[in-house]
N, C-alpha and C positions, 0 to 999 in steps of 0.2 A: 503494500497498499505505500500512501504517499505521506500518512503522517511523520510529522517528525521532520521531513527531509525538505530539501531546499530546491526549488525546479529552476530548472536552467533552461532559457532560452535561447536560439537561434537568430529570431528577429522579432521584432516589435515593430514600435512607430519608423515607420524608414520615410525621409525626404522624396523627393522627387529626385534628384539625384541617383538617391543609393537604389531607387525602383528601377532608373534608368539602364545602372549598372547589370541590376542581375537579369531586367529585359535583355539587353545586351549580350550579356553573357549565354543566355539561354538560346536565343536564336542564333547565335555563333556556335553553341557548342564549344564557350568556353568558359574554364575552369570549375568543372564538377558540375556545374548546375541543371539539375534534373526535376526538381520539382516546378509545378506550375508556376507561370510569372504572370503577372495581369498587365496589362498595357501602362506606363506612366501617367497619371492624374486619374486613375480607376481604382487603385489596389486599395483595399482595406485596411492596410497599413500603414498607407500614406493617408488615412484618415483615423489613424488611431483605435481601432476596435479589433484587431486582429494580432495574434501571435501566433510563434510557430516554436511548437516544445518538442525535440528531439524524442524524448522520452515520453511519448505521449501514451502509451500502453499506459504505463504507470501511474499516469496523472489523467488521463480520458473521465474515469468517475466522478475523483473529485471535482472536475470544473467543471462537468455537464452538471451535475448538481448542486451548483453555487453559479447556473446560468449560462455557462459558456453552451454554444454551439457546437457542434461538432460532428464530421468532418465538412466541411467548408473550403473550397468546392472537394465532394467526394473523394477525386484523383490527388487530394492534396493531406497525407494521412494526419502530419505533423502540427496543422491549422487549425486555431479556434478563433472564435468570433461570438464577444459581448458588445452589445448594443448595437442600433443604428446612426444613420446619418452621417456614414464613412464616405459615401459617394460623393457629397458635398464638400465635405472636407478632402480629400483626396483630389477634387478638381480645383478648391483653393490656393492649397497645394503647389499645383502646376502653373497657377494664374501668378501665384507669387513670382518664380523663379521666370514667366515672360516679361512680369513688369521688373523685377531685377536687370536682368538680361537688357531690354531694350534702356535702361536708366543708364547702362554703362556703356551700350551701341547704338548710339540715337542714328546711324547709318545705316545699322543692318537691324531694323524694328520688324518684330515678328507678332502675331496675332498674341492679343491677352486674350485667350478664349477659353483658356482650361481645358483643350483638344491638343493630343500627343499627335501632331504628323511630323512631315519632312523638315520643316523650318525648326521646329521644337528641338527633333533630334538633333539636326547639326549644330542650332544654337548650346544644346547640353552637349556636345563632342567639342565645341569651340570654348566653352568655359573655362577661365583659368581654376586648376588643382586647389590654389590658397584663397580663393575668391576674389572677390572683387574690393 
């Protein structure tokens, strides 16, 4: 059982940049990324309601008896969610990046629509590692 143990998470809240990297790794078969990965701006991790629990078998009954939904999606066995409203927050997370990019790239503006497309992907790829 899980009583007296400390839960370990492999993922919880993610920034849009973190989601983008996981998405790219999955698309390109890099870094051993085999779990399902949502498009940036749509992940419930970006919305703050999802966690990934590597030892999900130990924690499943404890989490589900305390309001966590499992598995979501069914193909992602480590993934648990609690609450709702994540999609609105995930979209705002992406809009925040788009606005930040535009502030620092006034001649290369992209749409501030919270939708992940080629222009946003290019902007994420060109963002400085150390931030602006």
